[in-house]
All heavy atoms as atom14 arrays in JSON, in Angstrom:
{
  "sequence": "MEKEAIIRYKFYLCRNFLDKLLSENLITKAQRRKIENAVIKRLAEV",
  "atom14_mask": [
    [1, 1, 1, 1, 1, 1, 1, 1, 0, 0, 0, 0, 0, 0],
    [1, 1, 1, 1, 1, 1, 1, 1, 1, 0, 0, 0, 0, 0],
    [1, 1, 1, 1, 1, 1, 1, 1, 1, 0, 0, 0, 0, 0],
    [1, 1, 1, 1, 1, 1, 1, 1, 1, 0, 0, 0, 0, 0],
    [1, 1, 1, 1, 1, 0, 0, 0, 0, 0, 0, 0, 0, 0],
    [1, 1, 1, 1, 1, 1, 1, 1, 0, 0, 0, 0, 0, 0],
    [1, 1, 1, 1, 1, 1, 1, 1, 0, 0, 0, 0, 0, 0],
    [1, 1, 1, 1, 1, 1, 1, 1, 1, 1, 1, 0, 0, 0],
    [1, 1, 1, 1, 1, 1, 1, 1, 1, 1, 1, 1, 0, 0],
    [1, 1, 1, 1, 1, 1, 1, 1, 1, 0, 0, 0, 0, 0],
    [1, 1, 1, 1, 1, 1, 1, 1, 1, 1, 1, 0, 0, 0],
    [1, 1, 1, 1, 1, 1, 1, 1, 1, 1, 1, 1, 0, 0],
    [1, 1, 1, 1, 1, 1, 1, 1, 0, 0, 0, 0, 0, 0],
    [1, 1, 1, 1, 1, 1, 0, 0, 0, 0, 0, 0, 0, 0],
    [1, 1, 1, 1, 1, 1, 1, 1, 1, 1, 1, 0, 0, 0],
    [1, 1, 1, 1, 1, 1, 1, 1, 0, 0, 0, 0, 0, 0],
    [1, 1, 1, 1, 1, 1, 1, 1, 1, 1, 1, 0, 0, 0],
    [1, 1, 1, 1, 1, 1, 1, 1, 0, 0, 0, 0, 0, 0],
    [1, 1, 1, 1, 1, 1, 1, 1, 0, 0, 0, 0, 0, 0],
    [1, 1, 1, 1, 1, 1, 1, 1, 1, 0, 0, 0, 0, 0],
    [1, 1, 1, 1, 1, 1, 1, 1, 0, 0, 0, 0, 0, 0],
    [1, 1, 1, 1, 1, 1, 1, 1, 0, 0, 0, 0, 0, 0],
    [1, 1, 1, 1, 1, 1, 0, 0, 0, 0, 0, 0, 0, 0],
    [1, 1, 1, 1, 1, 1, 1, 1, 1, 0, 0, 0, 0, 0],
    [1, 1, 1, 1, 1, 1, 1, 1, 0, 0, 0, 0, 0, 0],
    [1, 1, 1, 1, 1, 1, 1, 1, 0, 0, 0, 0, 0, 0],
    [1, 1, 1, 1, 1, 1, 1, 1, 0, 0, 0, 0, 0, 0],
    [1, 1, 1, 1, 1, 1, 1, 0, 0, 0, 0, 0, 0, 0],
    [1, 1, 1, 1, 1, 1, 1, 1, 1, 0, 0, 0, 0, 0],
    [1, 1, 1, 1, 1, 0, 0, 0, 0, 0, 0, 0, 0, 0],
    [1, 1, 1, 1, 1, 1, 1, 1, 1, 0, 0, 0, 0, 0],
    [1, 1, 1, 1, 1, 1, 1, 1, 1, 1, 1, 0, 0, 0],
    [1, 1, 1, 1, 1, 1, 1, 1, 1, 1, 1, 0, 0, 0],
    [1, 1, 1, 1, 1, 1, 1, 1, 1, 0, 0, 0, 0, 0],
    [1, 1, 1, 1, 1, 1, 1, 1, 0, 0, 0, 0, 0, 0],
    [1, 1, 1, 1, 1, 1, 1, 1, 1, 0, 0, 0, 0, 0],
    [1, 1, 1, 1, 1, 1, 1, 1, 0, 0, 0, 0, 0, 0],
    [1, 1, 1, 1, 1, 0, 0, 0, 0, 0, 0, 0, 0, 0],
    [1, 1, 1, 1, 1, 1, 1, 0, 0, 0, 0, 0, 0, 0],
    [1, 1, 1, 1, 1, 1, 1, 1, 0, 0, 0, 0, 0, 0],
    [1, 1, 1, 1, 1, 1, 1, 1, 1, 0, 0, 0, 0, 0],
    [1, 1, 1, 1, 1, 1, 1, 1, 1, 1, 1, 0, 0, 0],
    [1, 1, 1, 1, 1, 1, 1, 1, 0, 0, 0, 0, 0, 0],
    [1, 1, 1, 1, 1, 0, 0, 0, 0, 0, 0, 0, 0, 0],
    [1, 1, 1, 1, 1, 1, 1, 1, 1, 0, 0, 0, 0, 0],
    [1, 1, 1, 1, 1, 1, 1, 0, 0, 0, 0, 0, 0, 0]
  ],
  "atom14_positions": [
    [[0.85, -1.18, -0.01], [-0.02, 0.01, 0.04], [0.86, 1.31, 0.0], [0.55, 2.22, -0.7], [-0.93, 0.01, 1.19], [-1.92, 1.07, 1.22], [-3.12, 0.83, -0.11], [-4.25, 2.18, 0.12], [0.0, 0.0, 0.0], [0.0, 0.0, 0.0], [0.0, 0.0, 0.0], [0.0, 0.0, 0.0], [0.0, 0.0, 0.0], [0.0, 0.0, 0.0]],
    [[1.91, 1.25, 0.81], [2.81, 2.42, 0.85], [3.53, 2.73, -0.43], [3.59, 3.86, -0.89], [3.89, 2.19, 1.97], [4.69, 3.42, 2.23], [5.65, 3.19, 3.39], [5.22, 2.77, 4.42], [6.84, 3.44, 3.17], [0.0, 0.0, 0.0], [0.0, 0.0, 0.0], [0.0, 0.0, 0.0], [0.0, 0.0, 0.0], [0.0, 0.0, 0.0]],
    [[3.9, 1.66, -1.12], [4.49, 1.76, -2.46], [3.52, 2.44, -3.45], [3.96, 3.36, -4.18], [4.97, 0.43, -2.99], [5.69, 0.49, -4.3], [6.18, -0.88, -4.72], [6.93, -0.76, -6.09], [7.34, -2.11, -6.53], [0.0, 0.0, 0.0], [0.0, 0.0, 0.0], [0.0, 0.0, 0.0], [0.0, 0.0, 0.0], [0.0, 0.0, 0.0]],
    [[2.26, 2.07, -3.38], [1.29, 2.61, -4.32], [1.1, 4.22, -3.98], [1.01, 4.99, -4.92], [0.01, 1.95, -4.14], [-1.1, 2.46, -5.12], [-2.44, 1.77, -4.91], [-2.45, 0.55, -4.71], [-3.49, 2.39, -5.12], [0.0, 0.0, 0.0], [0.0, 0.0, 0.0], [0.0, 0.0, 0.0], [0.0, 0.0, 0.0], [0.0, 0.0, 0.0]],
    [[1.11, 4.54, -2.69], [0.97, 5.93, -2.3], [2.11, 6.73, -2.79], [1.95, 7.87, -3.24], [0.88, 5.97, -0.8], [0.0, 0.0, 0.0], [0.0, 0.0, 0.0], [0.0, 0.0, 0.0], [0.0, 0.0, 0.0], [0.0, 0.0, 0.0], [0.0, 0.0, 0.0], [0.0, 0.0, 0.0], [0.0, 0.0, 0.0], [0.0, 0.0, 0.0]],
    [[3.35, 6.22, -2.79], [4.57, 6.91, -3.3], [4.43, 7.11, -4.81], [4.67, 8.19, -5.32], [5.82, 6.08, -2.88], [6.02, 6.15, -1.38], [7.02, 6.61, -3.65], [7.12, 5.21, -0.88], [0.0, 0.0, 0.0], [0.0, 0.0, 0.0], [0.0, 0.0, 0.0], [0.0, 0.0, 0.0], [0.0, 0.0, 0.0], [0.0, 0.0, 0.0]],
    [[4.01, 6.13, -5.53], [3.81, 6.24, -6.93], [2.75, 7.28, -7.35], [2.98, 8.07, -8.14], [3.41, 4.84, -7.53], [4.67, 3.9, -7.52], [2.95, 4.98, -9.04], [4.42, 2.46, -7.91], [0.0, 0.0, 0.0], [0.0, 0.0, 0.0], [0.0, 0.0, 0.0], [0.0, 0.0, 0.0], [0.0, 0.0, 0.0], [0.0, 0.0, 0.0]],
    [[1.66, 7.27, -6.58], [0.6, 8.26, -6.84], [1.17, 9.67, -6.53], [0.89, 10.63, -7.3], [-0.57, 7.99, -5.93], [-1.36, 6.91, -6.32], [-2.6, 6.68, -5.3], [-3.35, 5.5, -5.62], [-4.5, 5.53, -6.32], [-5.01, 6.69, -6.59], [-5.16, 4.45, -6.55], [0.0, 0.0, 0.0], [0.0, 0.0, 0.0], [0.0, 0.0, 0.0]],
    [[1.98, 9.81, -5.49], [2.48, 11.15, -5.14], [3.46, 11.57, -6.23], [3.46, 12.78, -6.65], [3.16, 11.1, -3.77], [3.68, 12.52, -3.35], [2.77, 13.56, -3.08], [5.05, 12.71, -3.18], [3.25, 14.79, -2.7], [5.55, 13.93, -2.75], [4.57, 14.89, -2.54], [5.06, 16.19, -2.21], [0.0, 0.0, 0.0], [0.0, 0.0, 0.0]],
    [[4.36, 10.71, -6.69], [5.27, 11.07, -7.81], [4.52, 11.46, -8.99], [4.91, 12.49, -9.69], [6.18, 9.88, -8.11], [7.23, 9.59, -7.11], [8.14, 8.41, -7.45], [9.14, 8.14, -6.48], [9.95, 6.93, -6.96], [0.0, 0.0, 0.0], [0.0, 0.0, 0.0], [0.0, 0.0, 0.0], [0.0, 0.0, 0.0], [0.0, 0.0, 0.0]],
    [[3.48, 10.7, -9.33], [2.64, 11.18, -10.51], [1.96, 12.5, -10.31], [1.91, 13.28, -11.26], [1.62, 10.01, -10.85], [0.85, 10.32, -11.98], [1.51, 10.32, -13.24], [-0.54, 10.56, -11.96], [0.72, 10.55, -14.44], [-1.28, 10.79, -13.18], [-0.59, 10.83, -14.41], [0.0, 0.0, 0.0], [0.0, 0.0, 0.0], [0.0, 0.0, 0.0]],
    [[1.53, 12.72, -9.19], [0.85, 14.0, -8.76], [1.85, 15.24, -8.96], [1.55, 16.21, -9.57], [0.43, 13.96, -7.33], [-0.03, 15.31, -6.77], [-1.26, 15.9, -7.06], [0.84, 15.98, -5.87], [-1.61, 17.11, -6.49], [0.42, 17.17, -5.36], [-0.73, 17.77, -5.66], [-1.14, 19.01, -5.11], [0.0, 0.0, 0.0], [0.0, 0.0, 0.0]],
    [[3.12, 14.94, -8.51], [4.12, 16.04, -8.69], [4.47, 16.23, -10.18], [4.63, 17.36, -10.58], [5.41, 15.58, -7.85], [5.29, 15.59, -6.41], [6.63, 15.07, -5.81], [5.01, 16.99, -5.86], [0.0, 0.0, 0.0], [0.0, 0.0, 0.0], [0.0, 0.0, 0.0], [0.0, 0.0, 0.0], [0.0, 0.0, 0.0], [0.0, 0.0, 0.0]],
    [[4.49, 15.05, -10.84], [4.8, 15.24, -12.32], [3.7, 15.88, -13.04], [3.99, 16.79, -13.85], [4.89, 13.82, -12.89], [5.2, 13.82, -14.63], [0.0, 0.0, 0.0], [0.0, 0.0, 0.0], [0.0, 0.0, 0.0], [0.0, 0.0, 0.0], [0.0, 0.0, 0.0], [0.0, 0.0, 0.0], [0.0, 0.0, 0.0], [0.0, 0.0, 0.0]],
    [[2.47, 15.67, -12.68], [1.31, 16.35, -13.37], [1.36, 17.84, -13.07], [1.12, 18.64, -13.94], [0.04, 15.8, -12.92], [-0.17, 14.41, -13.72], [-1.59, 13.86, -13.46], [-2.59, 14.7, -14.07], [-3.85, 14.58, -13.8], [-4.32, 13.64, -13.11], [-4.73, 15.38, -14.35], [0.0, 0.0, 0.0], [0.0, 0.0, 0.0], [0.0, 0.0, 0.0]],
    [[1.66, 18.26, -11.86], [1.75, 19.6, -11.46], [2.84, 20.34, -12.29], [2.62, 21.45, -12.65], [2.04, 19.82, -9.93], [0.75, 19.58, -9.12], [-0.31, 19.44, -9.71], [0.95, 19.49, -7.85], [0.0, 0.0, 0.0], [0.0, 0.0, 0.0], [0.0, 0.0, 0.0], [0.0, 0.0, 0.0], [0.0, 0.0, 0.0], [0.0, 0.0, 0.0]],
    [[3.92, 19.63, -12.42], [5.13, 20.17, -13.12], [4.69, 20.35, -14.63], [4.97, 21.39, -15.25], [6.33, 19.3, -12.97], [7.53, 19.83, -13.73], [8.15, 20.95, -13.37], [8.09, 19.08, -14.83], [9.28, 21.4, -13.99], [9.18, 19.56, -15.48], [9.81, 20.74, -15.09], [0.0, 0.0, 0.0], [0.0, 0.0, 0.0], [0.0, 0.0, 0.0]],
    [[4.1, 19.35, -15.16], [3.67, 19.37, -16.61], [2.65, 20.5, -16.8], [2.71, 21.3, -17.87], [3.1, 18.03, -17.1], [4.13, 17.01, -17.18], [3.4, 15.66, -17.55], [5.25, 17.28, -18.2], [0.0, 0.0, 0.0], [0.0, 0.0, 0.0], [0.0, 0.0, 0.0], [0.0, 0.0, 0.0], [0.0, 0.0, 0.0], [0.0, 0.0, 0.0]],
    [[1.75, 20.71, -15.87], [0.75, 21.81, -15.91], [1.44, 23.17, -15.92], [1.05, 24.02, -16.59], [-0.28, 21.67, -14.76], [-1.29, 20.55, -14.95], [-1.34, 20.08, -16.07], [-1.89, 20.17, -13.93], [0.0, 0.0, 0.0], [0.0, 0.0, 0.0], [0.0, 0.0, 0.0], [0.0, 0.0, 0.0], [0.0, 0.0, 0.0], [0.0, 0.0, 0.0]],
    [[2.51, 23.2, -15.1], [3.19, 24.54, -15.0], [3.88, 24.77, -16.35], [3.9, 25.93, -16.84], [4.22, 24.37, -13.87], [5.02, 25.72, -13.61], [5.92, 25.56, -12.35], [6.42, 26.86, -11.94], [7.25, 27.59, -12.79], [0.0, 0.0, 0.0], [0.0, 0.0, 0.0], [0.0, 0.0, 0.0], [0.0, 0.0, 0.0], [0.0, 0.0, 0.0]],
    [[4.56, 23.81, -16.91], [5.21, 23.98, -18.15], [4.18, 24.37, -19.31], [4.43, 25.23, -20.13], [5.92, 22.72, -18.62], [7.12, 22.29, -17.82], [7.66, 21.01, -18.37], [8.21, 23.3, -17.81], [0.0, 0.0, 0.0], [0.0, 0.0, 0.0], [0.0, 0.0, 0.0], [0.0, 0.0, 0.0], [0.0, 0.0, 0.0], [0.0, 0.0, 0.0]],
    [[2.99, 23.71, -19.25], [2.0, 23.94, -20.26], [1.52, 25.43, -20.1], [1.31, 26.12, -21.12], [0.83, 22.92, -20.07], [-0.21, 23.01, -21.15], [0.3, 22.74, -22.48], [-1.34, 21.98, -20.74], [0.0, 0.0, 0.0], [0.0, 0.0, 0.0], [0.0, 0.0, 0.0], [0.0, 0.0, 0.0], [0.0, 0.0, 0.0], [0.0, 0.0, 0.0]],
    [[1.24, 25.87, -18.88], [0.77, 27.18, -18.63], [1.76, 28.23, -19.04], [1.31, 29.35, -19.4], [0.33, 27.34, -17.21], [1.53, 27.39, -16.32], [0.0, 0.0, 0.0], [0.0, 0.0, 0.0], [0.0, 0.0, 0.0], [0.0, 0.0, 0.0], [0.0, 0.0, 0.0], [0.0, 0.0, 0.0], [0.0, 0.0, 0.0], [0.0, 0.0, 0.0]],
    [[3.04, 27.89, -19.04], [4.11, 28.89, -19.46], [4.4, 28.68, -20.95], [5.39, 29.26, -21.45], [5.35, 28.7, -18.62], [5.1, 29.06, -17.17], [6.3, 28.82, -16.22], [7.3, 28.42, -16.77], [6.14, 29.01, -15.07], [0.0, 0.0, 0.0], [0.0, 0.0, 0.0], [0.0, 0.0, 0.0], [0.0, 0.0, 0.0], [0.0, 0.0, 0.0]],
    [[3.62, 27.86, -21.66], [3.82, 27.61, -23.06], [5.21, 27.06, -23.46], [5.7, 27.32, -24.44], [3.53, 28.83, -23.93], [2.07, 29.3, -23.84], [1.16, 28.47, -23.79], [1.83, 30.63, -23.78], [0.0, 0.0, 0.0], [0.0, 0.0, 0.0], [0.0, 0.0, 0.0], [0.0, 0.0, 0.0], [0.0, 0.0, 0.0], [0.0, 0.0, 0.0]],
    [[5.7, 26.28, -22.55], [6.98, 25.71, -22.82], [6.87, 24.34, -23.49], [7.75, 23.82, -24.03], [7.82, 25.49, -21.48], [8.15, 26.8, -20.85], [8.78, 26.58, -19.47], [9.16, 27.63, -21.77], [0.0, 0.0, 0.0], [0.0, 0.0, 0.0], [0.0, 0.0, 0.0], [0.0, 0.0, 0.0], [0.0, 0.0, 0.0], [0.0, 0.0, 0.0]],
    [[5.58, 23.73, -23.34], [5.3, 22.49, -24.08], [3.87, 22.6, -24.61], [3.1, 23.39, -24.11], [5.38, 21.25, -23.13], [4.43, 21.35, -21.93], [6.77, 21.01, -22.66], [4.33, 20.09, -21.03], [0.0, 0.0, 0.0], [0.0, 0.0, 0.0], [0.0, 0.0, 0.0], [0.0, 0.0, 0.0], [0.0, 0.0, 0.0], [0.0, 0.0, 0.0]],
    [[3.59, 21.78, -25.6], [2.23, 21.75, -26.09], [1.36, 20.63, -25.39], [1.91, 19.79, -24.69], [2.26, 21.38, -27.61], [2.72, 20.09, -27.76], [3.1, 22.45, -28.44], [0.0, 0.0, 0.0], [0.0, 0.0, 0.0], [0.0, 0.0, 0.0], [0.0, 0.0, 0.0], [0.0, 0.0, 0.0], [0.0, 0.0, 0.0], [0.0, 0.0, 0.0]],
    [[0.08, 20.69, -25.65], [-0.83, 19.74, -24.99], [-0.41, 18.3, -25.5], [-0.41, 17.31, -24.64], [-2.3, 19.98, -25.32], [-2.86, 21.09, -24.56], [-4.3, 21.27, -24.85], [-4.79, 22.51, -24.0], [-6.28, 22.61, -24.08], [0.0, 0.0, 0.0], [0.0, 0.0, 0.0], [0.0, 0.0, 0.0], [0.0, 0.0, 0.0], [0.0, 0.0, 0.0]],
    [[0.0, 18.15, -26.77], [0.36, 16.86, -27.23], [1.64, 16.34, -26.56], [1.66, 15.16, -26.16], [0.56, 16.9, -28.78], [0.0, 0.0, 0.0], [0.0, 0.0, 0.0], [0.0, 0.0, 0.0], [0.0, 0.0, 0.0], [0.0, 0.0, 0.0], [0.0, 0.0, 0.0], [0.0, 0.0, 0.0], [0.0, 0.0, 0.0], [0.0, 0.0, 0.0]],
    [[2.59, 17.27, -26.34], [3.84, 16.91, -25.73], [3.52, 16.44, -24.24], [4.05, 15.59, -23.67], [4.79, 18.08, -25.69], [5.51, 18.29, -26.98], [6.27, 19.51, -27.09], [5.89, 20.61, -26.46], [7.44, 19.47, -27.54], [0.0, 0.0, 0.0], [0.0, 0.0, 0.0], [0.0, 0.0, 0.0], [0.0, 0.0, 0.0], [0.0, 0.0, 0.0]],
    [[2.58, 17.25, -23.56], [2.24, 16.94, -22.22], [1.63, 15.53, -22.11], [2.04, 14.76, -21.28], [1.19, 18.0, -21.7], [0.81, 17.73, -20.26], [-0.4, 18.61, -19.93], [-0.77, 18.4, -18.51], [-1.32, 17.47, -17.89], [-1.58, 16.34, -18.55], [-1.48, 17.51, -16.61], [0.0, 0.0, 0.0], [0.0, 0.0, 0.0], [0.0, 0.0, 0.0]],
    [[0.76, 15.13, -23.02], [0.18, 13.84, -23.05], [1.18, 12.77, -23.24], [1.19, 11.73, -22.56], [-0.9, 13.67, -24.15], [-2.28, 14.21, -23.69], [-3.37, 13.79, -24.65], [-3.08, 14.18, -26.05], [-3.42, 15.31, -26.63], [-4.0, 16.24, -25.86], [-3.03, 15.6, -27.88], [0.0, 0.0, 0.0], [0.0, 0.0, 0.0], [0.0, 0.0, 0.0]],
    [[2.15, 13.01, -24.16], [3.16, 12.05, -24.5], [4.11, 11.9, -23.24], [4.37, 10.67, -22.92], [3.95, 12.51, -25.71], [4.9, 11.53, -26.24], [5.58, 12.09, -27.52], [6.38, 11.1, -28.21], [7.03, 11.58, -29.36], [0.0, 0.0, 0.0], [0.0, 0.0, 0.0], [0.0, 0.0, 0.0], [0.0, 0.0, 0.0], [0.0, 0.0, 0.0]],
    [[4.43, 12.92, -22.61], [5.25, 12.79, -21.41], [4.64, 12.07, -20.3], [5.16, 11.23, -19.54], [5.81, 14.19, -21.0], [6.71, 14.82, -21.98], [6.45, 14.1, -19.58], [7.0, 16.25, -21.79], [0.0, 0.0, 0.0], [0.0, 0.0, 0.0], [0.0, 0.0, 0.0], [0.0, 0.0, 0.0], [0.0, 0.0, 0.0], [0.0, 0.0, 0.0]],
    [[3.28, 12.44, -20.09], [2.51, 11.88, -19.05], [2.38, 10.28, -19.22], [2.58, 9.59, -18.31], [1.11, 12.57, -18.95], [0.31, 12.25, -17.79], [-1.02, 13.0, -17.7], [-0.88, 14.19, -17.18], [-2.0, 12.46, -18.12], [0.0, 0.0, 0.0], [0.0, 0.0, 0.0], [0.0, 0.0, 0.0], [0.0, 0.0, 0.0], [0.0, 0.0, 0.0]],
    [[2.11, 9.93, -20.5], [1.98, 8.51, -20.79], [3.36, 7.82, -20.5], [3.31, 6.68, -20.01], [1.51, 8.25, -22.19], [0.1, 8.62, -22.42], [-0.72, 8.54, -21.46], [-0.26, 8.99, -23.62], [0.0, 0.0, 0.0], [0.0, 0.0, 0.0], [0.0, 0.0, 0.0], [0.0, 0.0, 0.0], [0.0, 0.0, 0.0], [0.0, 0.0, 0.0]],
    [[4.43, 8.44, -20.87], [5.75, 7.82, -20.62], [6.07, 7.72, -19.15], [6.58, 6.71, -18.69], [6.82, 8.69, -21.25], [0.0, 0.0, 0.0], [0.0, 0.0, 0.0], [0.0, 0.0, 0.0], [0.0, 0.0, 0.0], [0.0, 0.0, 0.0], [0.0, 0.0, 0.0], [0.0, 0.0, 0.0], [0.0, 0.0, 0.0], [0.0, 0.0, 0.0]],
    [[5.65, 8.66, -18.34], [5.77, 8.62, -16.94], [4.93, 7.51, -16.25], [5.38, 6.79, -15.38], [5.42, 9.99, -16.29], [5.37, 9.92, -14.81], [6.52, 11.08, -16.61], [0.0, 0.0, 0.0], [0.0, 0.0, 0.0], [0.0, 0.0, 0.0], [0.0, 0.0, 0.0], [0.0, 0.0, 0.0], [0.0, 0.0, 0.0], [0.0, 0.0, 0.0]],
    [[3.66, 7.44, -16.79], [2.82, 6.33, -16.27], [3.49, 4.99, -16.5], [3.56, 4.15, -15.63], [1.47, 6.37, -16.85], [0.7, 7.64, -16.37], [0.63, 5.2, -16.61], [-0.56, 7.92, -17.12], [0.0, 0.0, 0.0], [0.0, 0.0, 0.0], [0.0, 0.0, 0.0], [0.0, 0.0, 0.0], [0.0, 0.0, 0.0], [0.0, 0.0, 0.0]],
    [[3.98, 4.77, -17.73], [4.62, 3.57, -18.08], [5.86, 3.28, -17.21], [6.05, 2.19, -16.74], [4.99, 3.6, -19.58], [5.53, 2.35, -20.14], [5.77, 2.54, -21.65], [6.27, 1.19, -22.22], [6.56, 1.29, -23.64], [0.0, 0.0, 0.0], [0.0, 0.0, 0.0], [0.0, 0.0, 0.0], [0.0, 0.0, 0.0], [0.0, 0.0, 0.0]],
    [[6.7, 4.33, -16.99], [7.9, 4.16, -16.21], [7.49, 3.89, -14.75], [8.13, 3.02, -14.13], [8.61, 5.51, -16.36], [9.83, 5.55, -15.49], [10.94, 4.7, -16.0], [12.04, 4.76, -15.08], [13.28, 4.48, -15.46], [13.51, 4.22, -16.68], [14.25, 4.58, -14.61], [0.0, 0.0, 0.0], [0.0, 0.0, 0.0], [0.0, 0.0, 0.0]],
    [[6.54, 4.59, -14.19], [6.15, 4.35, -12.76], [5.6, 2.93, -12.62], [5.7, 2.3, -11.55], [5.18, 5.43, -12.28], [5.73, 6.77, -12.01], [4.66, 7.75, -11.67], [6.84, 6.77, -11.03], [0.0, 0.0, 0.0], [0.0, 0.0, 0.0], [0.0, 0.0, 0.0], [0.0, 0.0, 0.0], [0.0, 0.0, 0.0], [0.0, 0.0, 0.0]],
    [[4.86, 2.5, -13.63], [4.29, 1.1, -13.53], [5.38, 0.04, -13.5], [5.12, -1.02, -12.95], [3.37, 0.86, -14.78], [0.0, 0.0, 0.0], [0.0, 0.0, 0.0], [0.0, 0.0, 0.0], [0.0, 0.0, 0.0], [0.0, 0.0, 0.0], [0.0, 0.0, 0.0], [0.0, 0.0, 0.0], [0.0, 0.0, 0.0], [0.0, 0.0, 0.0]],
    [[6.53, 0.3, -14.05], [7.6, -0.63, -14.13], [8.31, -0.76, -12.75], [8.88, -1.79, -12.4], [8.7, -0.26, -15.21], [8.14, -0.34, -16.62], [9.1, 0.25, -17.56], [10.28, 0.64, -17.26], [8.87, 0.07, -18.78], [0.0, 0.0, 0.0], [0.0, 0.0, 0.0], [0.0, 0.0, 0.0], [0.0, 0.0, 0.0], [0.0, 0.0, 0.0]],
    [[8.26, 0.3, -12.0], [9.14, 0.3, -10.73], [8.43, -0.5, -9.67], [7.39, -0.84, -9.62], [9.28, 1.78, -10.25], [9.92, 1.83, -8.93], [10.09, 2.52, -11.23], [0.0, 0.0, 0.0], [0.0, 0.0, 0.0], [0.0, 0.0, 0.0], [0.0, 0.0, 0.0], [0.0, 0.0, 0.0], [0.0, 0.0, 0.0], [0.0, 0.0, 0.0]]
  ]
}
């Protein structure tokens, strides 16, 4: 259970960071989705 909580928190931090980049027009929505999917895949492996 603790491991799942850590993964959720990491993903939460990642989404906040991606939202910040998106709001500052440093990435596009398509790039955000691609990065988010890669992060999900990576966190699922750990």
